[in-house]
Backbone as JSON, one array per atom type, in Angstrom:
{
  "sequence": "MRYDLAGKTVLITGAARGIGAQVARLAAARGAQVALVGLEPELLNQVAAEVDGFAYAADVTDQSALDNAVAATVDRFGRLDVLVANAGIANLGTVATGPVDALVRTVEVNLVGAMRTVSAALPHVADAKGHVLIVSSAAAFTAMPGMAAYCASKAGVEQFGNVLRLEAYHRGVTVGTCHPIWIDTDLVRDIRADLASFRYAQKRLPWPLNSVISVEQCAESIVRGIERRKRKVYVPRSMALVQALRPIVLSG",
  "N": [[-7.47, 124.81, -163.55], [-10.95, 124.47, -163.22], [-12.5, 122.97, -160.42], [-15.05, 120.94, -160.59], [-18.02, 120.79, -158.82], [-20.29, 119.35, -159.31], [-21.95, 116.32, -158.91], [-20.13, 115.53, -157.02], [-19.36, 114.5, -153.64], [-19.82, 116.25, -150.68], [-18.78, 116.79, -147.44], [-19.67, 118.47, -144.54], [-18.81, 119.94, -141.52], [-20.21, 121.41, -138.52], [-22.62, 122.24, -139.6], [-25.24, 122.96, -139.1], [-26.13, 125.54, -138.96], [-25.47, 129.01, -139.86], [-22.3, 129.61, -141.39], [-21.64, 126.97, -142.22], [-24.14, 125.82, -142.93], [-24.88, 127.51, -145.04], [-22.82, 127.06, -146.88], [-23.46, 124.43, -147.5], [-25.88, 124.82, -148.87], [-25.0, 126.27, -151.13], [-23.18, 124.48, -152.29], [-24.88, 122.35, -152.9], [-26.5, 123.63, -154.76], [-24.76, 123.74, -156.84], [-24.75, 121.21, -157.71], [-23.72, 119.25, -156.05], [-23.61, 116.4, -153.82], [-24.59, 116.45, -150.51], [-23.41, 116.08, -147.22], [-24.27, 116.68, -143.93], [-22.93, 117.52, -140.83], [-23.25, 117.86, -137.34], [-24.27, 119.27, -134.13], [-26.91, 119.81, -133.62], [-29.62, 118.28, -134.14], [-32.28, 118.82, -135.07], [-32.09, 121.27, -136.5], [-30.11, 120.5, -138.31], [-31.48, 118.53, -139.78], [-33.43, 120.11, -140.97], [-31.91, 121.75, -142.71], [-30.78, 119.72, -144.26], [-33.06, 118.67, -145.49], [-33.75, 120.83, -147.04], [-31.67, 120.95, -148.91], [-31.7, 118.5, -150.03], [-30.06, 116.64, -148.77], [-27.91, 114.76, -146.51], [-28.07, 114.16, -143.11], [-26.18, 113.99, -140.1], [-25.83, 113.57, -136.73], [-23.2, 114.53, -134.75], [-20.41, 114.97, -132.55], [-17.5, 116.85, -132.94], [-15.38, 116.33, -131.31], [-15.48, 113.72, -130.73], [-14.14, 110.88, -131.73], [-15.05, 108.33, -132.62], [-17.7, 108.89, -133.27], [-17.34, 110.67, -135.4], [-15.99, 109.0, -137.21], [-18.06, 107.21, -137.72], [-19.9, 108.95, -138.88], [-18.61, 109.67, -141.26], [-18.39, 107.12, -142.45], [-21.11, 106.53, -142.76], [-21.8, 108.5, -144.58], [-20.3, 107.8, -146.87], [-21.42, 105.31, -147.31], [-23.99, 106.11, -147.99], [-23.67, 107.82, -150.25], [-21.64, 106.73, -151.74], [-19.1, 107.75, -152.05], [-16.58, 110.18, -151.05], [-15.64, 113.33, -151.64], [-14.98, 115.99, -150.96], [-14.05, 117.71, -148.06], [-15.25, 119.9, -145.64], [-14.13, 121.32, -142.95], [-15.57, 122.86, -140.56], [-16.64, 123.27, -138.03], [-16.79, 125.08, -134.99], [-16.14, 126.92, -131.93], [-16.28, 129.63, -129.52], [-14.82, 130.78, -126.56], [-15.74, 133.03, -123.92], [-14.02, 135.4, -122.21], [-11.19, 136.4, -120.23], [-7.8, 135.1, -119.87], [-7.15, 135.22, -117.19], [-9.61, 135.39, -115.86], [-11.4, 133.64, -117.05], [-12.78, 130.33, -116.9], [-10.51, 127.62, -116.89], [-11.24, 125.24, -118.07], [-13.03, 126.04, -120.04], [-11.36, 127.34, -121.82], [-9.76, 125.2, -122.65], [-11.7, 123.55, -123.79], [-12.41, 125.06, -126.03], [-10.1, 124.86, -127.61], [-10.11, 122.1, -127.97], [-12.41, 121.69, -129.54], [-12.05, 123.43, -131.79], [-9.38, 123.08, -132.82], [-8.36, 120.39, -132.19], [-10.68, 119.07, -132.89], [-10.8, 119.63, -135.65], [-8.55, 118.19, -136.47], [-9.37, 115.58, -135.82], [-11.58, 115.33, -137.49], [-10.46, 115.53, -140.06], [-8.79, 113.28, -139.94], [-10.68, 111.21, -139.93], [-11.91, 111.54, -142.44], [-9.95, 111.73, -144.45], [-8.81, 109.34, -145.79], [-10.85, 108.63, -147.63], [-11.23, 111.0, -149.08], [-8.74, 111.1, -150.25], [-8.86, 108.84, -151.9], [-10.57, 109.86, -153.81], [-9.06, 111.86, -154.79], [-9.47, 114.47, -153.88], [-10.49, 117.48, -152.16], [-9.62, 119.3, -149.23], [-10.94, 121.6, -147.03], [-10.3, 123.71, -144.45], [-11.7, 125.61, -141.93], [-10.24, 128.31, -140.65], [-9.41, 131.37, -139.29], [-9.34, 134.99, -139.31], [-8.43, 135.5, -136.86], [-6.27, 133.89, -136.52], [-4.06, 135.35, -137.1], [-4.29, 137.69, -135.69], [-4.67, 139.42, -132.55], [-6.9, 139.28, -129.94], [-8.26, 140.65, -127.04], [-9.6, 138.65, -124.45], [-10.04, 136.46, -126.02], [-8.18, 134.39, -126.08], [-7.9, 131.54, -126.26], [-9.41, 131.02, -128.54], [-8.04, 132.49, -130.56], [-5.54, 131.2, -130.41], [-6.24, 128.56, -131.05], [-7.19, 128.83, -133.68], [-4.91, 129.76, -134.98], [-3.42, 127.46, -134.7], [-4.97, 125.76, -136.3], [-4.49, 126.86, -138.82], [-1.73, 126.25, -139.21], [-1.84, 123.47, -138.98], [-3.3, 122.91, -141.31], [-1.43, 123.82, -143.2], [0.7, 121.99, -142.89], [-0.65, 119.59, -143.42], [-1.24, 119.98, -146.1], [1.25, 119.63, -147.34], [1.78, 116.98, -146.62], [-0.3, 115.55, -147.82], [-0.13, 115.98, -150.5], [1.17, 114.2, -152.29], [-0.74, 112.29, -152.55], [-2.63, 113.28, -154.15], [-4.39, 115.04, -153.02], [-5.68, 118.23, -152.38], [-5.31, 121.04, -150.19], [-6.85, 123.56, -148.33], [-7.03, 126.55, -146.33], [-9.35, 128.64, -144.67], [-9.77, 132.07, -143.97], [-11.67, 134.03, -142.48], [-12.75, 137.34, -141.57], [-14.65, 138.97, -138.98], [-17.7, 137.42, -139.0], [-21.16, 137.74, -139.63], [-22.6, 135.99, -137.64], [-24.33, 133.84, -135.25], [-22.41, 133.21, -133.31], [-20.48, 135.33, -133.39], [-22.15, 137.52, -132.88], [-23.0, 136.9, -130.29], [-20.57, 137.04, -128.89], [-19.94, 139.75, -129.2], [-22.07, 140.89, -127.82], [-21.7, 139.96, -125.21], [-19.1, 140.43, -124.35], [-17.33, 142.99, -123.27], [-14.69, 143.82, -123.66], [-14.13, 142.84, -126.17], [-15.85, 144.35, -127.81], [-14.74, 146.87, -127.43], [-12.1, 146.51, -128.4], [-12.61, 145.79, -131.05], [-13.67, 148.15, -132.13], [-11.42, 149.73, -132.14], [-9.78, 148.57, -133.96], [-8.09, 148.74, -137.15], [-9.33, 149.18, -140.56], [-9.03, 146.3, -142.69], [-9.77, 144.93, -140.42], [-11.8, 145.54, -138.7], [-14.1, 144.93, -139.96], [-17.37, 143.56, -140.67], [-18.74, 140.77, -142.08], [-21.13, 139.28, -144.27], [-22.79, 136.11, -143.82], [-23.46, 134.9, -146.22], [-21.65, 136.0, -148.09], [-19.23, 135.03, -147.07], [-19.59, 132.22, -147.28], [-19.88, 131.93, -150.05], [-17.31, 132.68, -150.88], [-15.84, 130.57, -149.76], [-16.83, 128.33, -151.19], [-16.11, 129.02, -153.8], [-13.37, 129.01, -153.42], [-12.94, 126.27, -152.98], [-13.68, 125.29, -155.5], [-11.6, 126.24, -156.99], [-9.52, 125.03, -155.83], [-7.99, 126.39, -153.91], [-5.23, 127.4, -151.87], [-5.37, 129.27, -149.82], [-8.06, 131.06, -148.5], [-9.3, 134.15, -148.2], [-11.45, 136.25, -146.38], [-12.83, 139.31, -146.06], [-11.15, 139.6, -149.31], [-9.18, 141.44, -148.9], [-8.04, 140.75, -146.51], [-5.81, 139.3, -147.05], [-3.72, 141.08, -147.22], [-3.43, 141.82, -144.56], [-2.56, 139.39, -143.55], [-0.07, 139.25, -144.82], [1.2, 141.25, -143.49], [1.46, 140.34, -140.92], [3.56, 140.17, -138.91], [3.67, 142.81, -138.03], [1.03, 143.29, -137.28], [0.78, 141.56, -135.13], [2.52, 142.59, -133.34], [1.7, 144.18, -131.3]],
  "CA": [[-8.69, 124.18, -164.03], [-12.01, 124.52, -162.2], [-12.91, 121.71, -159.8], [-16.51, 120.95, -160.72], [-18.67, 120.12, -157.69], [-21.43, 118.53, -159.76], [-21.74, 114.89, -158.72], [-19.2, 115.28, -155.93], [-19.91, 114.45, -152.29], [-19.19, 117.23, -149.8], [-19.15, 116.64, -146.03], [-19.47, 119.75, -143.85], [-19.09, 119.95, -140.08], [-20.79, 122.69, -138.09], [-23.49, 122.53, -140.75], [-26.63, 123.19, -138.71], [-26.48, 126.96, -139.07], [-24.37, 129.9, -140.2], [-21.46, 129.38, -142.56], [-21.75, 125.59, -142.68], [-25.43, 125.62, -143.6], [-24.88, 128.23, -146.31], [-21.94, 126.31, -147.78], [-24.25, 123.29, -147.96], [-26.84, 125.31, -149.88], [-24.3, 126.65, -152.36], [-22.63, 123.27, -152.9], [-26.01, 121.62, -153.49], [-26.93, 124.38, -155.95], [-23.79, 123.43, -157.89], [-24.91, 119.81, -158.09], [-23.04, 118.33, -155.14], [-24.33, 115.65, -152.78], [-24.11, 117.11, -149.3], [-23.59, 115.47, -145.91], [-24.18, 117.71, -142.9], [-22.6, 116.99, -139.52], [-23.32, 118.89, -136.31], [-24.8, 118.89, -132.83], [-28.3, 120.23, -133.48], [-30.29, 117.41, -135.1], [-33.46, 119.42, -135.7], [-31.63, 122.22, -137.51], [-29.43, 119.73, -139.36], [-32.49, 117.89, -140.63], [-34.07, 121.16, -141.76], [-31.02, 122.11, -143.81], [-30.67, 118.55, -145.13], [-34.27, 118.6, -146.31], [-33.69, 121.95, -147.98], [-30.67, 120.71, -149.96], [-31.79, 117.08, -150.39], [-28.8, 116.08, -148.3], [-27.86, 113.73, -145.49], [-27.71, 114.75, -141.82], [-25.66, 113.06, -139.1], [-25.49, 114.28, -135.5], [-21.92, 114.08, -134.18], [-19.53, 115.95, -131.91], [-16.2, 116.72, -133.59], [-14.38, 115.86, -130.34], [-15.75, 112.29, -130.55], [-13.58, 110.24, -132.93], [-15.9, 107.24, -133.12], [-18.87, 109.5, -133.91], [-16.9, 111.19, -136.7], [-15.75, 107.84, -138.08], [-19.36, 106.71, -138.12], [-20.51, 109.93, -139.79], [-17.95, 109.52, -142.57], [-18.79, 105.83, -143.0], [-22.5, 106.64, -143.19], [-21.82, 109.34, -145.78], [-19.8, 106.99, -147.99], [-22.44, 104.29, -147.56], [-25.14, 106.76, -148.62], [-23.38, 108.43, -151.55], [-20.66, 105.94, -152.49], [-17.81, 108.43, -152.17], [-16.42, 111.45, -150.35], [-14.68, 114.1, -152.43], [-14.6, 117.27, -150.36], [-14.32, 117.9, -146.63], [-15.21, 121.26, -145.12], [-14.05, 121.24, -141.48], [-16.04, 124.2, -140.22], [-17.15, 123.37, -136.66], [-15.97, 125.9, -134.11], [-16.77, 127.65, -130.84], [-15.42, 130.64, -128.9], [-15.11, 131.06, -125.15], [-15.76, 134.45, -123.59], [-13.35, 135.67, -120.95], [-9.74, 136.49, -120.28], [-7.09, 133.98, -119.28], [-7.18, 135.37, -115.73], [-10.95, 135.26, -115.29], [-12.18, 132.58, -117.68], [-12.47, 128.98, -116.44], [-9.54, 126.97, -117.77], [-11.94, 124.21, -118.84], [-13.61, 126.67, -121.22], [-10.24, 127.55, -122.74], [-9.38, 123.9, -123.19], [-12.79, 123.08, -124.66], [-12.31, 125.79, -127.3], [-9.02, 124.24, -128.38], [-10.52, 120.74, -128.32], [-13.36, 121.74, -130.65], [-11.57, 124.12, -132.98], [-8.15, 122.51, -133.36], [-8.37, 118.92, -132.13], [-11.83, 118.64, -133.69], [-10.4, 119.65, -137.06], [-7.65, 117.06, -136.67], [-10.16, 114.35, -135.8], [-12.42, 115.31, -138.68], [-9.59, 115.2, -141.2], [-8.35, 111.89, -139.79], [-11.78, 110.33, -140.33], [-12.32, 111.7, -143.84], [-8.86, 111.8, -145.41], [-8.65, 108.2, -146.69], [-11.85, 108.67, -148.7], [-10.92, 112.15, -149.92], [-7.57, 110.71, -151.03], [-9.33, 107.95, -152.96], [-11.21, 110.69, -154.83], [-8.12, 112.95, -155.14], [-10.34, 115.62, -153.67], [-10.03, 118.73, -151.54], [-9.94, 119.55, -147.82], [-10.98, 123.03, -146.67], [-10.43, 123.86, -143.01], [-12.02, 127.0, -141.61], [-9.46, 128.96, -139.6], [-9.98, 132.68, -138.98], [-8.39, 136.09, -139.22], [-7.88, 135.43, -135.5], [-5.0, 133.17, -136.58], [-2.96, 136.31, -137.18], [-4.6, 138.88, -134.9], [-4.78, 139.13, -131.12], [-8.07, 139.96, -129.39], [-8.45, 140.41, -125.61], [-10.75, 137.82, -124.11], [-10.21, 135.37, -126.99], [-6.87, 133.74, -126.17], [-8.01, 130.16, -126.74], [-9.9, 131.06, -129.91], [-6.94, 132.91, -131.43], [-4.53, 130.15, -130.42], [-6.75, 127.39, -131.77], [-7.28, 129.13, -135.11], [-3.54, 129.76, -135.47], [-3.07, 126.05, -134.83], [-5.67, 125.22, -137.47], [-3.77, 127.29, -140.02], [-0.51, 125.48, -139.35], [-2.25, 122.1, -139.27], [-3.61, 122.87, -142.73], [-0.19, 123.98, -143.97], [1.43, 120.73, -142.86], [-1.46, 118.6, -144.12], [-1.08, 120.23, -147.54], [2.49, 118.99, -147.76], [1.69, 115.54, -146.41], [-1.32, 114.92, -148.67], [0.08, 116.35, -151.9], [1.51, 113.04, -153.12], [-1.94, 111.47, -152.7], [-3.55, 113.98, -155.04], [-5.33, 115.84, -152.23], [-5.32, 119.63, -152.16], [-5.75, 121.49, -148.87], [-6.94, 125.0, -148.16], [-7.56, 127.1, -145.09], [-10.15, 129.86, -144.86], [-9.49, 133.06, -142.92], [-12.64, 135.13, -142.48], [-12.84, 138.31, -140.5], [-15.87, 138.77, -138.2], [-18.85, 137.07, -139.82], [-22.42, 138.04, -138.93], [-23.19, 134.73, -137.19], [-24.71, 133.81, -133.84], [-21.21, 133.19, -132.49], [-19.91, 136.68, -133.31], [-23.12, 138.4, -132.21], [-22.96, 136.59, -128.86], [-19.32, 137.58, -128.34], [-20.06, 141.2, -129.15], [-23.05, 141.25, -126.8], [-21.32, 139.54, -123.87], [-17.71, 140.71, -123.99], [-17.05, 144.41, -123.47], [-13.33, 144.0, -124.18], [-14.19, 142.59, -127.61], [-16.45, 145.52, -128.45], [-13.77, 147.96, -127.38], [-10.99, 146.21, -129.29], [-13.07, 145.81, -132.45], [-13.8, 149.55, -132.55], [-10.09, 150.31, -132.3], [-9.05, 147.91, -135.05], [-8.15, 149.42, -138.45], [-9.89, 148.41, -141.67], [-10.33, 145.63, -142.7], [-9.94, 144.09, -139.25], [-13.04, 145.88, -137.99], [-15.22, 144.65, -140.86], [-18.29, 142.46, -140.41], [-19.09, 140.23, -143.4], [-22.32, 138.42, -144.22], [-22.62, 134.66, -143.97], [-23.55, 134.56, -147.65], [-20.39, 136.35, -148.74], [-18.21, 134.1, -146.61], [-19.84, 130.89, -147.85], [-19.57, 132.01, -151.48], [-15.85, 132.67, -150.99], [-15.39, 129.22, -149.46], [-17.15, 127.43, -152.3], [-15.23, 129.39, -154.92], [-12.04, 128.52, -153.08], [-12.94, 124.83, -153.25], [-13.72, 125.09, -156.96], [-10.27, 126.6, -157.52], [-8.54, 124.3, -155.01], [-7.1, 127.42, -153.39], [-4.54, 127.13, -150.61], [-5.83, 130.24, -148.83], [-9.28, 131.81, -148.82], [-9.42, 135.29, -147.28], [-12.77, 136.87, -146.45], [-12.75, 139.65, -147.48], [-9.84, 139.34, -149.91], [-8.22, 142.39, -148.33], [-7.36, 140.14, -145.37], [-4.51, 138.8, -147.5], [-2.75, 142.11, -146.86], [-3.19, 141.69, -143.12], [-1.73, 138.19, -143.4], [1.29, 139.58, -145.23], [1.76, 142.18, -142.5], [1.19, 139.78, -139.6], [4.52, 140.53, -137.86], [3.31, 144.12, -137.49], [-0.27, 143.14, -136.64], [0.93, 140.84, -133.87], [3.58, 143.18, -132.53], [1.11, 144.91, -130.18]],
  "C": [[-9.72, 124.12, -162.9], [-12.36, 123.12, -161.73], [-14.43, 121.72, -159.73], [-17.14, 120.16, -159.57], [-19.84, 119.25, -158.09], [-21.09, 117.05, -159.63], [-20.78, 114.54, -157.62], [-19.96, 115.19, -154.6], [-19.11, 115.36, -151.37], [-19.69, 117.0, -148.38], [-18.74, 117.92, -145.3], [-19.76, 119.57, -142.36], [-19.54, 121.35, -139.66], [-21.81, 123.18, -139.09], [-24.92, 122.86, -140.38], [-27.08, 124.63, -138.94], [-25.29, 127.72, -139.63], [-23.63, 129.52, -141.47], [-21.63, 127.97, -143.11], [-23.03, 125.33, -143.44], [-25.45, 126.3, -144.96], [-23.94, 127.59, -147.32], [-22.68, 125.09, -148.34], [-25.22, 123.7, -149.06], [-26.14, 125.61, -151.2], [-23.71, 125.43, -153.06], [-23.73, 122.46, -153.57], [-26.49, 122.31, -154.76], [-25.99, 124.13, -157.13], [-23.81, 121.96, -158.27], [-24.22, 118.81, -157.2], [-24.03, 117.58, -154.27], [-23.74, 116.08, -151.44], [-24.43, 116.29, -148.06], [-23.33, 116.54, -144.85], [-23.96, 117.07, -141.53], [-22.64, 118.13, -138.5], [-23.99, 118.36, -135.07], [-26.27, 119.23, -132.63], [-29.15, 119.47, -134.5], [-31.47, 118.06, -135.8], [-33.06, 120.4, -136.8], [-30.91, 121.51, -138.65], [-30.43, 119.13, -140.33], [-33.21, 118.91, -141.5], [-33.21, 121.55, -142.96], [-30.88, 120.95, -144.79], [-31.88, 118.41, -146.04], [-34.27, 119.67, -147.39], [-32.78, 121.65, -149.16], [-30.7, 119.27, -150.46], [-30.5, 116.36, -150.0], [-28.99, 115.06, -147.21], [-27.36, 114.35, -144.2], [-27.24, 113.67, -140.85], [-25.22, 113.86, -137.88], [-24.22, 113.7, -134.91], [-21.17, 115.26, -133.6], [-18.13, 115.77, -132.49], [-15.09, 116.34, -132.61], [-14.52, 114.36, -130.08], [-15.3, 111.55, -131.8], [-14.49, 109.16, -133.49], [-17.14, 107.79, -133.8], [-18.51, 110.05, -135.28], [-16.63, 110.06, -137.68], [-17.06, 107.28, -138.6], [-20.06, 107.65, -139.1], [-19.92, 109.82, -141.19], [-18.37, 108.21, -143.23], [-20.22, 105.87, -143.51], [-22.62, 107.47, -144.46], [-21.39, 108.54, -147.0], [-20.8, 105.89, -148.33], [-23.63, 104.88, -148.31], [-24.83, 107.2, -150.05], [-22.33, 107.68, -152.37], [-19.28, 106.55, -152.57], [-17.78, 109.65, -151.25], [-15.29, 112.21, -151.03], [-14.13, 115.32, -151.72], [-14.98, 117.27, -148.89], [-14.23, 119.38, -146.31], [-15.28, 121.16, -143.6], [-14.32, 122.64, -140.93], [-16.43, 124.36, -138.75], [-16.21, 124.19, -135.78], [-16.8, 126.59, -133.04], [-15.8, 128.73, -130.36], [-15.82, 130.79, -127.45], [-15.04, 132.57, -124.92], [-15.1, 134.66, -122.24], [-11.85, 135.68, -121.1], [-9.11, 135.24, -119.66], [-7.18, 134.03, -117.76], [-8.54, 135.05, -115.14], [-11.75, 134.1, -115.86], [-11.82, 131.22, -117.11], [-11.53, 128.28, -117.41], [-10.21, 125.89, -118.61], [-12.57, 124.78, -120.1], [-12.54, 126.95, -122.27], [-9.87, 126.25, -123.44], [-10.44, 123.37, -124.15], [-12.74, 123.78, -126.01], [-11.24, 125.18, -128.19], [-9.42, 122.83, -128.83], [-11.47, 120.74, -129.51], [-12.71, 122.28, -131.91], [-10.36, 123.46, -133.62], [-8.17, 120.99, -133.36], [-9.55, 118.37, -132.92], [-11.53, 118.63, -135.17], [-9.47, 118.48, -137.37], [-8.42, 115.75, -136.74], [-11.02, 114.22, -137.06], [-11.62, 114.92, -139.91], [-9.15, 113.75, -141.13], [-9.42, 110.92, -140.26], [-12.02, 110.36, -141.83], [-11.2, 111.51, -144.85], [-8.7, 110.57, -146.31], [-9.62, 108.22, -147.87], [-11.61, 109.85, -149.64], [-9.71, 111.84, -150.79], [-7.95, 109.77, -152.16], [-9.91, 108.74, -154.12], [-10.27, 111.78, -155.37], [-8.84, 114.3, -155.04], [-9.67, 116.76, -152.93], [-10.49, 118.79, -150.09], [-9.88, 121.06, -147.59], [-11.24, 123.11, -145.16], [-10.65, 125.33, -142.68], [-11.18, 127.43, -140.4], [-10.15, 130.3, -139.31], [-8.91, 133.75, -139.16], [-7.78, 136.14, -137.83], [-6.59, 134.64, -135.45], [-3.82, 134.13, -136.62], [-3.32, 137.68, -136.61], [-4.72, 138.46, -133.44], [-5.91, 139.96, -130.53], [-8.2, 139.65, -127.9], [-9.72, 139.61, -125.35], [-10.94, 136.63, -125.02], [-8.91, 134.59, -127.17], [-6.97, 132.34, -126.76], [-8.49, 130.12, -128.18], [-8.77, 131.43, -130.87], [-5.88, 131.81, -131.54], [-4.99, 128.95, -131.23], [-6.81, 127.63, -133.27], [-5.9, 129.26, -135.74], [-3.05, 128.32, -135.65], [-3.72, 125.4, -136.03], [-4.94, 125.61, -138.75], [-2.52, 126.44, -140.24], [-0.79, 124.0, -139.6], [-2.56, 121.95, -140.75], [-2.37, 122.98, -143.59], [0.6, 122.67, -144.03], [0.66, 119.65, -143.61], [-1.33, 118.75, -145.63], [0.16, 119.53, -148.09], [2.4, 117.47, -147.68], [0.76, 114.85, -147.41], [-1.1, 115.15, -150.15], [0.32, 115.12, -152.78], [0.33, 112.1, -153.32], [-2.98, 112.14, -153.59], [-4.58, 114.83, -154.33], [-4.81, 117.27, -152.13], [-5.96, 120.09, -150.85], [-5.75, 123.01, -148.82], [-7.39, 125.36, -146.76], [-8.28, 128.4, -145.4], [-9.95, 130.78, -143.67], [-10.48, 134.22, -143.02], [-12.41, 136.09, -141.33], [-14.18, 138.08, -139.79], [-17.06, 138.58, -139.14], [-20.12, 137.28, -138.99], [-23.16, 136.75, -138.6], [-23.61, 134.86, -135.73], [-23.49, 133.91, -132.94], [-20.65, 134.6, -132.3], [-20.86, 137.64, -132.6], [-23.12, 138.17, -130.71], [-21.7, 137.16, -128.2], [-19.43, 139.09, -128.18], [-21.0, 141.64, -128.03], [-22.52, 141.02, -125.39], [-19.94, 140.02, -123.41], [-17.37, 142.16, -124.31], [-15.67, 144.64, -124.06], [-13.28, 143.75, -125.69], [-14.76, 143.8, -128.34], [-15.46, 146.68, -128.52], [-12.64, 147.73, -128.39], [-11.41, 146.28, -130.76], [-13.19, 147.24, -132.97], [-12.44, 150.18, -132.84], [-9.3, 149.69, -133.46], [-9.16, 148.71, -136.34], [-8.88, 148.55, -139.47], [-8.77, 147.55, -142.26], [-10.62, 144.8, -141.45], [-11.2, 144.39, -138.45], [-14.28, 145.58, -138.82], [-16.09, 143.52, -140.33], [-18.87, 142.04, -141.75], [-20.3, 139.32, -143.26], [-21.94, 136.96, -144.36], [-22.59, 134.28, -145.44], [-22.25, 134.86, -148.37], [-19.28, 135.38, -148.35], [-18.37, 132.73, -147.26], [-19.52, 130.87, -149.34], [-18.06, 131.98, -151.7], [-15.29, 131.28, -150.73], [-15.63, 128.29, -150.63], [-16.3, 127.75, -153.53], [-13.8, 128.92, -154.67], [-11.9, 127.03, -153.31], [-12.88, 124.57, -154.75], [-12.38, 125.4, -157.61], [-9.15, 125.88, -156.77], [-7.51, 125.27, -154.41], [-6.48, 127.0, -152.06], [-5.04, 128.04, -149.5], [-7.07, 130.95, -149.36], [-9.4, 132.91, -147.76], [-10.77, 135.96, -147.49], [-12.8, 138.08, -145.51], [-11.33, 139.45, -148.0], [-8.77, 140.28, -149.38], [-7.5, 141.84, -147.1], [-6.03, 139.54, -145.76], [-3.4, 139.79, -147.17], [-2.41, 142.04, -145.38], [-2.3, 140.48, -142.84], [-0.28, 138.51, -143.74], [1.99, 140.46, -144.21], [1.65, 141.63, -141.08], [2.27, 140.06, -138.56], [4.22, 141.88, -137.22], [2.01, 144.03, -136.71], [-0.13, 142.52, -135.25], [1.95, 141.47, -132.93], [3.05, 143.92, -131.31], [1.38, 146.4, -130.29]]
}
């Protein structure tokens, strides 16, 4: 049965630009009330004005800020039905050459940030018997030189979502993870421009691992996944085959 977003409240992290902003637009177009959380207040406010939503500046590594963002959302809309934990970053550099603090920061934002976001929102989503969608990546089951922390953090996000699904089931909450391949966002464009090892590895990857997908296509897949309460959202759908073959993909 389709999960109708009309009248539901959707909170999205990493919502100032890219995938998060486009998910906000699509959810609002389906009649949802949208709360946008991120680190760029000016951009957040622009998207919020566009979708008649609510913007709250917060860092996903700051638990008190996330708790306040969720509380403000519930105070504004009276409920919280859907969480889209989308905030993420990528460090550029190998384990040998990259500053360890940059590696740790990537894990703190991508994995620990997702944990903190879910912790803040889950009680309200459970009250609504709603849905949690956590954005992982195809990097959860591929290995890219220069992206050790990113790949590790996204693999952790996938497993966090898998465990959360089991833990939250009895509360009526469904949980999905999204696994996009390279999306045409600022993050991916910056990596491609700055990291020669990434450009080289991407060219050598077989289809569909070398694909670049539009933000619009990715966001549409995410929203459809929410409407169907899907456990896994692959972007493009052919990534499901890569997931099934992950022992081979990761064998080197």
